[in-house]
N, CA, C and O atoms as CSV, one atom per row, in Angstrom:
chain,resi,resn,atom,element,x,y,z
A,1,UNK,N,N,-16.272,2.756,-3.296
A,1,UNK,CA,C,-15.093,3.388,-4.088
A,1,UNK,C,C,-14.625,4.635,-3.658
A,1,UNK,O,O,-13.442,4.931,-3.819
A,2,UNK,N,N,-15.516,5.489,-3.068
A,2,UNK,CA,C,-15.142,6.724,-2.551
A,2,UNK,C,C,-14.098,6.643,-1.387
A,2,UNK,O,O,-13.101,7.363,-1.319
A,3,UNK,N,N,-14.494,5.551,-0.355
A,3,UNK,CA,C,-13.694,5.474,0.638
A,3,UNK,C,C,-12.298,4.963,0.254
A,3,UNK,O,O,-11.332,5.269,0.953
A,4,UNK,N,N,-12.165,4.198,-0.828
A,4,UNK,CA,C,-10.812,3.907,-1.381
A,4,UNK,C,C,-10.160,5.134,-1.811
A,4,UNK,O,O,-9.108,5.432,-1.245
A,5,UNK,N,N,-10.636,5.920,-2.758
A,5,UNK,CA,C,-10.257,7.228,-3.087
A,5,UNK,C,C,-9.629,8.152,-1.929
A,5,UNK,O,O,-8.524,8.693,-1.971
A,6,UNK,N,N,-10.567,8.218,-0.890
A,6,UNK,CA,C,-10.062,9.225,0.276
A,6,UNK,C,C,-9.023,8.524,0.880
A,6,UNK,O,O,-8.112,9.266,1.246
A,7,UNK,N,N,-8.861,7.365,1.101
A,7,UNK,CA,C,-7.851,6.661,1.926
A,7,UNK,C,C,-6.377,6.896,1.103
A,7,UNK,O,O,-5.326,7.191,1.671
A,8,UNK,N,N,-6.531,6.707,-0.284
A,8,UNK,CA,C,-5.365,6.744,-1.252
A,8,UNK,C,C,-4.875,8.230,-0.893
A,8,UNK,O,O,-3.752,8.410,-0.421
A,9,UNK,N,N,-5.712,9.221,-1.122
A,9,UNK,CA,C,-5.384,10.707,-1.006
A,9,UNK,C,C,-4.845,11.158,0.366
A,9,UNK,O,O,-3.985,12.023,0.532
A,10,UNK,N,N,-5.474,10.449,1.328
A,10,UNK,CA,C,-5.079,10.762,2.668
A,10,UNK,C,C,-3.550,10.323,2.910
A,10,UNK,O,O,-2.633,11.063,3.266
A,11,UNK,N,N,-3.495,9.042,2.652
A,11,UNK,CA,C,-2.059,8.286,2.691
A,11,UNK,C,C,-1.014,8.930,1.905
A,11,UNK,O,O,0.142,8.940,2.327
A,12,UNK,N,N,-1.332,9.468,0.796
A,12,UNK,CA,C,-0.305,10.317,-0.125
A,12,UNK,C,C,-0.209,11.594,0.481
A,12,UNK,O,O,0.933,12.052,0.515
A,13,UNK,N,N,-1.063,12.250,0.942
A,13,UNK,CA,C,-0.770,13.743,1.694
A,13,UNK,C,C,0.159,13.324,3.052
A,13,UNK,O,O,1.199,13.925,3.321
A,14,UNK,N,N,-0.260,12.439,3.695
A,14,UNK,CA,C,0.524,12.087,4.890
A,14,UNK,C,C,1.986,11.683,4.745
A,14,UNK,O,O,2.876,12.220,5.405
A,15,UNK,N,N,2.201,10.698,3.841
A,15,UNK,CA,C,3.443,10.201,3.570
A,15,UNK,C,C,4.290,10.966,2.610
A,15,UNK,O,O,5.505,11.044,2.791
A,16,UNK,N,N,3.641,11.586,1.502
A,16,UNK,CA,C,4.432,12.088,0.423
A,16,UNK,C,C,4.631,10.974,-0.593
A,16,UNK,O,O,5.316,11.264,-1.575
A,17,UNK,N,N,4.179,9.849,-0.514
A,17,UNK,CA,C,4.136,8.809,-1.400
A,17,UNK,C,C,3.006,8.593,-2.315
A,17,UNK,O,O,1.874,8.761,-1.861
A,18,UNK,N,N,3.162,8.236,-3.570
A,18,UNK,CA,C,2.138,8.135,-4.624
A,18,UNK,C,C,1.558,6.614,-4.522
A,18,UNK,O,O,2.286,5.646,-4.741
A,19,UNK,N,N,0.406,6.509,-4.227
A,19,UNK,CA,C,-0.185,5.092,-4.318
A,19,UNK,C,C,-0.280,4.555,-5.755
A,19,UNK,O,O,-1.193,5.049,-6.417
A,20,UNK,N,N,0.485,3.644,-6.357
A,20,UNK,CA,C,0.236,2.976,-7.464
A,20,UNK,C,C,-0.885,2.187,-7.664
A,20,UNK,O,O,-1.543,2.297,-8.698
A,21,UNK,N,N,-1.213,1.296,-6.666
A,21,UNK,CA,C,-2.437,0.403,-6.589
A,21,UNK,C,C,-2.870,0.108,-5.169
A,21,UNK,O,O,-2.158,0.283,-4.181
A,22,UNK,N,N,-4.265,-0.416,-5.165
A,22,UNK,CA,C,-4.620,-0.927,-4.200
A,22,UNK,C,C,-4.707,-2.317,-4.452
A,22,UNK,O,O,-5.437,-2.721,-5.356
A,23,UNK,N,N,-3.871,-3.297,-3.570
A,23,UNK,CA,C,-3.699,-4.733,-3.934
A,23,UNK,C,C,-4.816,-5.479,-3.225
A,23,UNK,O,O,-5.155,-6.585,-3.646
A,24,UNK,N,N,-5.460,-4.877,-2.072
A,24,UNK,CA,C,-6.439,-5.618,-1.201
A,24,UNK,C,C,-7.211,-4.529,-0.357
A,24,UNK,O,O,-6.759,-3.427,-0.045
A,25,UNK,N,N,-8.421,-5.020,-0.052
A,25,UNK,CA,C,-9.314,-4.196,0.701
A,25,UNK,C,C,-10.422,-5.201,1.468
A,25,UNK,O,O,-10.872,-6.223,0.950
A,26,UNK,N,N,-10.731,-4.762,2.653
A,26,UNK,CA,C,-11.745,-5.400,3.178
A,26,UNK,C,C,-12.442,-4.775,4.303
A,26,UNK,O,O,-11.741,-3.917,4.839
A,27,UNK,N,N,-13.641,-4.934,4.855
A,27,UNK,CA,C,-14.368,-4.124,5.785
A,27,UNK,C,C,-14.111,-5.002,7.194
A,27,UNK,O,O,-14.223,-6.223,7.302
A,28,UNK,N,N,-13.770,-4.134,8.147
A,28,UNK,CA,C,-13.493,-4.582,9.602
A,28,UNK,C,C,-14.567,-3.991,10.444
A,28,UNK,O,O,-15.410,-3.224,9.980
A,29,UNK,N,N,-14.521,-4.391,11.793
A,29,UNK,CA,C,-15.596,-3.947,12.569
A,29,UNK,C,C,-15.473,-2.316,12.833
A,29,UNK,O,O,-16.465,-1.617,13.035
A,30,UNK,N,N,-14.184,-1.834,12.804
A,30,UNK,CA,C,-13.931,-0.584,12.957
A,30,UNK,C,C,-13.921,0.332,11.546
A,30,UNK,O,O,-13.722,1.542,11.652
A,31,UNK,N,N,-14.083,-0.111,10.571
A,31,UNK,CA,C,-13.920,0.500,9.400
A,31,UNK,C,C,-13.565,-0.370,8.079
A,31,UNK,O,O,-14.246,-1.277,7.601
A,32,UNK,N,N,-12.341,0.130,7.615
A,32,UNK,CA,C,-11.846,-0.672,6.516
A,32,UNK,C,C,-10.201,-0.957,6.528
A,32,UNK,O,O,-9.470,-0.152,7.104
A,33,UNK,N,N,-9.703,-2.021,5.930
A,33,UNK,CA,C,-8.319,-2.073,5.893
A,33,UNK,C,C,-8.134,-2.188,4.424
A,33,UNK,O,O,-8.956,-2.649,3.632
A,34,UNK,N,N,-6.761,-1.635,4.114
A,34,UNK,CA,C,-6.381,-1.738,2.559
A,34,UNK,C,C,-4.900,-2.161,2.751
A,34,UNK,O,O,-4.272,-1.945,3.787
A,35,UNK,N,N,-4.369,-2.825,1.581
A,35,UNK,CA,C,-3.141,-2.906,1.261
A,35,UNK,C,C,-2.796,-2.028,-0.080
A,35,UNK,O,O,-3.370,-2.276,-1.141
A,36,UNK,N,N,-1.863,-1.031,0.031
A,36,UNK,CA,C,-1.652,-0.418,-1.061
A,36,UNK,C,C,-0.141,-0.397,-1.405
A,36,UNK,O,O,0.719,-0.343,-0.526
A,37,UNK,N,N,0.131,-0.441,-2.700
A,37,UNK,CA,C,1.583,-0.463,-3.325
A,37,UNK,C,C,1.891,0.994,-3.748
A,37,UNK,O,O,1.094,1.734,-4.324
A,38,UNK,N,N,3.149,1.305,-3.385
A,38,UNK,CA,C,3.586,2.818,-3.596
A,38,UNK,C,C,5.212,2.575,-3.924
A,38,UNK,O,O,5.963,1.733,-3.432
A,39,UNK,N,N,5.470,3.528,-4.851
A,39,UNK,CA,C,6.932,3.562,-5.351
A,39,UNK,C,C,7.645,4.407,-4.111
A,39,UNK,O,O,7.319,5.547,-3.782
A,40,UNK,N,N,8.725,3.577,-3.472
A,40,UNK,CA,C,9.656,4.298,-2.483
A,40,UNK,C,C,10.849,4.757,-2.957
A,40,UNK,O,O,11.326,5.760,-2.427
A,41,UNK,N,N,11.484,4.166,-3.942
A,41,UNK,CA,C,12.657,4.628,-4.660
A,41,UNK,C,C,12.864,4.253,-6.079
A,41,UNK,O,O,13.001,3.096,-6.475
A,42,UNK,N,N,12.875,5.279,-6.785
A,42,UNK,CA,C,13.001,5.133,-8.320
A,42,UNK,C,C,14.443,5.009,-8.603
A,42,UNK,O,O,15.354,5.700,-8.146
A,43,UNK,N,N,14.515,3.929,-9.506
A,43,UNK,CA,C,15.867,3.601,-10.015
A,43,UNK,C,C,15.831,3.218,-11.484
A,43,UNK,O,O,14.791,2.787,-11.982
A,44,UNK,N,N,16.989,3.373,-12.213
A,44,UNK,CA,C,17.105,2.977,-13.524
A,44,UNK,C,C,18.185,1.683,-13.697
A,44,UNK,O,O,19.369,1.653,-13.362
A,45,UNK,N,N,17.493,0.781,-14.240
A,45,UNK,CA,C,16.124,0.666,-15.032
A,45,UNK,C,C,15.175,0.412,-13.943
A,45,UNK,O,O,15.504,0.010,-12.827
A,46,UNK,N,N,13.809,0.706,-14.384
A,46,UNK,CA,C,12.694,0.871,-13.702
A,46,UNK,C,C,12.419,-0.435,-13.102
A,46,UNK,O,O,11.619,-0.433,-12.167
A,47,UNK,N,N,12.986,-1.674,-13.501
A,47,UNK,CA,C,12.651,-3.023,-12.841
A,47,UNK,C,C,13.479,-3.012,-11.552
A,47,UNK,O,O,13.331,-3.936,-10.751
A,48,UNK,N,N,14.360,-1.996,-11.302
A,48,UNK,CA,C,15.223,-2.165,-9.987
A,48,UNK,C,C,14.592,-1.107,-9.115
A,48,UNK,O,O,15.138,-0.842,-8.044
A,49,UNK,N,N,13.517,-0.494,-9.470
A,49,UNK,CA,C,12.905,0.439,-8.337
A,49,UNK,C,C,12.464,-0.221,-7.235
A,49,UNK,O,O,12.189,-1.417,-7.334
A,50,UNK,N,N,12.341,0.388,-6.139
A,50,UNK,CA,C,11.746,-0.324,-4.845
A,50,UNK,C,C,10.404,0.189,-4.590
A,50,UNK,O,O,10.038,1.363,-4.623
A,51,UNK,N,N,9.632,-0.997,-4.296
A,51,UNK,CA,C,8.086,-0.590,-4.044
A,51,UNK,C,C,7.922,-1.224,-2.757
A,51,UNK,O,O,8.705,-2.064,-2.314
A,52,UNK,N,N,6.756,-0.753,-2.090
A,52,UNK,CA,C,6.549,-1.118,-0.764
A,52,UNK,C,C,5.052,-1.247,-0.623
A,52,UNK,O,O,4.279,-0.464,-1.174
A,53,UNK,N,N,4.680,-2.218,0.102
A,53,UNK,CA,C,3.157,-2.571,0.563
A,53,UNK,C,C,3.004,-2.161,1.790
A,53,UNK,O,O,3.755,-2.525,2.695
A,54,UNK,N,N,1.905,-1.268,1.973
A,54,UNK,CA,C,1.488,-0.712,3.278
A,54,UNK,C,C,0.070,-1.092,3.574
A,54,UNK,O,O,-0.843,-1.044,2.750
A,55,UNK,N,N,-0.042,-1.505,4.921
A,55,UNK,CA,C,-1.400,-1.739,5.282
A,55,UNK,C,C,-2.007,-0.552,5.908
A,55,UNK,O,O,-1.496,0.034,6.862
A,56,UNK,N,N,-3.069,-0.230,5.364
A,56,UNK,CA,C,-3.755,1.189,5.755
A,56,UNK,C,C,-5.069,0.958,6.491
A,56,UNK,O,O,-5.924,0.314,5.884
A,57,UNK,N,N,-5.316,1.352,7.587
A,57,UNK,CA,C,-6.534,1.332,8.476
A,57,UNK,C,C,-7.422,2.625,8.256
A,57,UNK,O,O,-6.921,3.744,8.366
A,58,UNK,N,N,-8.613,2.455,7.975
A,58,UNK,CA,C,-9.611,3.553,7.691
A,58,UNK,C,C,-10.779,3.365,8.636
A,58,UNK,O,O,-11.349,2.275,8.681
A,59,UNK,N,N,-11.206,4.509,9.485
A,59,UNK,CA,C,-12.221,4.257,10.326
A,59,UNK,C,C,-13.517,4.499,9.790
A,59,UNK,O,O,-13.565,4.999,8.666
A,60,UNK,N,N,-14.609,4.230,10.405
A,60,UNK,CA,C,-15.943,4.101,9.749
A,60,UNK,C,C,-16.434,5.430,9.022
A,60,UNK,O,O,-17.389,5.437,8.246
A,61,UNK,N,N,-15.643,6.614,9.373
A,61,UNK,CA,C,-16.051,7.899,8.821
A,61,UNK,C,C,-15.172,7.914,7.490
A,61,UNK,O,O,-15.342,8.901,6.775
A,62,UNK,N,N,-14.273,6.974,7.066
A,62,UNK,CA,C,-13.478,7.187,6.065
A,62,UNK,C,C,-12.195,7.933,6.290
A,62,UNK,O,O,-11.521,8.384,5.364
A,63,UNK,N,N,-11.876,8.047,7.610
A,63,UNK,CA,C,-10.676,8.959,7.845
A,63,UNK,C,C,-9.548,7.930,8.116
A,63,UNK,O,O,-9.858,6.878,8.676
A,64,UNK,N,N,-8.205,8.170,7.743
A,64,UNK,CA,C,-6.977,7.627,7.957
A,64,UNK,C,C,-6.956,7.193,9.482
A,64,UNK,O,O,-7.086,8.123,10.278
A,65,UNK,N,N,-6.827,6.059,9.950
A,65,UNK,CA,C,-6.583,5.566,11.368
A,65,UNK,C,C,-5.192,5.323,11.760
A,65,UNK,O,O,-4.762,5.581,12.884
A,66,UNK,N,N,-4.400,4.750,10.673
A,66,UNK,CA,C,-3.070,4.263,10.762
A,66,UNK,C,C,-2.501,3.413,9.479
A,66,UNK,O,O,-3.176,2.941,8.564
A,67,UNK,N,N,-1.243,3.352,9.634
A,67,UNK,CA,C,-0.579,2.551,8.491
A,67,UNK,C,C,0.719,2.087,8.995
A,67,UNK,O,O,1.343,2.553,9.948
A,68,UNK,N,N,1.073,1.025,8.167
A,68,UNK,CA,C,2.581,0.221,8.545
A,68,UNK,C,C,3.029,-0.422,7.471
A,68,UNK,O,O,2.231,-1.168,6.904
A,69,UNK,N,N,4.262,-0.304,6.990
A,69,UNK,CA,C,4.876,-1.002,5.822
A,69,UNK,C,C,4.951,-2.326,6.180
A,69,UNK,O,O,5.539,-2.691,7.199
A,70,UNK,N,N,4.327,-3.171,5.317
A,70,UNK,CA,C,4.500,-4.667,5.609
A,70,UNK,C,C,5.463,-5.442,4.703
A,70,UNK,O,O,5.782,-6.595,4.993
A,71,UNK,N,N,5.957,-4.789,3.546
A,71,UNK,CA,C,6.974,-5.313,2.850
A,71,UNK,C,C,7.708,-4.355,1.862
A,71,UNK,O,O,7.208,-3.293,1.490
A,72,UNK,N,N,8.779,-4.751,1.515
A,72,UNK,CA,C,9.576,-3.828,0.587
A,72,UNK,C,C,10.080,-4.792,-0.507
A,72,UNK,O,O,10.458,-5.920,-0.191
A,73,UNK,N,N,10.093,-4.411,-1.665
A,73,UNK,CA,C,10.605,-5.306,-2.968
A,73,UNK,C,C,10.957,-4.482,-4.100
A,73,UNK,O,O,10.577,-3.330,-4.313
A,74,UNK,N,N,11.776,-5.244,-4.849
A,74,UNK,CA,C,12.179,-4.626,-6.141
A,74,UNK,C,C,11.100,-4.985,-7.308
A,74,UNK,O,O,10.666,-6.126,-7.464
A,75,UNK,N,N,10.761,-3.991,-8.022
A,75,UNK,CA,C,9.625,-3.968,-8.985
A,75,UNK,C,C,9.785,-5.071,-9.809
A,75,UNK,O,O,8.715,-5.579,-10.145
A,76,UNK,N,N,10.875,-5.647,-10.278
A,76,UNK,CA,C,11.229,-6.794,-11.181
A,76,UNK,C,C,11.120,-8.137,-10.624
A,76,UNK,O,O,11.057,-9.145,-11.328
A,77,UNK,N,N,11.098,-8.137,-9.285
A,77,UNK,CA,C,11.056,-9.534,-8.587
A,77,UNK,C,C,9.641,-10.159,-8.288
A,77,UNK,O,O,8.772,-9.427,-7.813
A,78,UNK,N,N,9.383,-11.459,-8.543
A,78,UNK,CA,C,8.099,-12.133,-8.378
A,78,UNK,C,C,7.945,-12.302,-6.829
A,78,UNK,O,O,8.875,-12.588,-6.075
A,79,UNK,N,N,6.604,-12.079,-6.446
A,79,UNK,CA,C,6.227,-12.326,-4.967
A,79,UNK,C,C,6.434,-13.789,-4.643
A,79,UNK,O,O,5.862,-14.664,-5.293
A,80,UNK,N,N,7.179,-14.032,-3.727
A,80,UNK,CA,C,7.480,-15.490,-3.246
A,80,UNK,C,C,6.856,-15.596,-1.707
A,80,UNK,O,O,7.189,-16.548,-1.001
A,81,UNK,N,N,6.150,-14.817,-1.329
A,81,UNK,CA,C,5.473,-14.965,0.124
A,81,UNK,C,C,4.543,-16.112,0.090
A,81,UNK,O,O,3.656,-16.222,-0.756
A,82,UNK,N,N,4.774,-16.976,1.051
A,82,UNK,CA,C,3.827,-18.388,1.050
A,82,UNK,C,C,4.384,-19.422,0.393
A,82,UNK,O,O,3.997,-20.563,0.641
A,83,UNK,N,N,5.384,-19.181,-0.551
A,83,UNK,CA,C,5.984,-20.372,-1.329
A,83,UNK,C,C,6.944,-21.086,-0.792
A,83,UNK,O,O,7.222,-22.198,-1.240
A,84,UNK,N,N,7.655,-20.483,0.359
A,84,UNK,CA,C,8.666,-21.254,1.108
A,84,UNK,C,C,10.078,-20.801,0.316
A,84,UNK,O,O,11.134,-21.301,0.703
A,85,UNK,N,N,10.078,-19.908,-0.727
A,85,UNK,CA,C,11.337,-19.708,-1.345
A,85,UNK,C,C,11.931,-18.438,-0.880
A,85,UNK,O,O,11.380,-17.664,-0.097
A,86,UNK,N,N,13.157,-18.267,-1.445
A,86,UNK,CA,C,13.625,-16.861,-1.088
A,86,UNK,C,C,13.983,-16.163,-2.173
A,86,UNK,O,O,14.387,-15.005,-2.057
């Protein structure tokens, strides 16, 4: 749990974005990989706000090694990845 907290804090400090949740994580040979959800653009109504998923890589010492945005979506939209829909 401490690794997850450190990763969230380091990511937030580096990007200026607040992590809303950690949607997945797993251990790798080099450390950890996480997918975090962040609020990128707040809109009214809130269901139109833009969220993004970032893949975050953490080394074996718990330090941020890299990140990349993997998708961006409106808060009110259902996730259709893998369903073949648009």
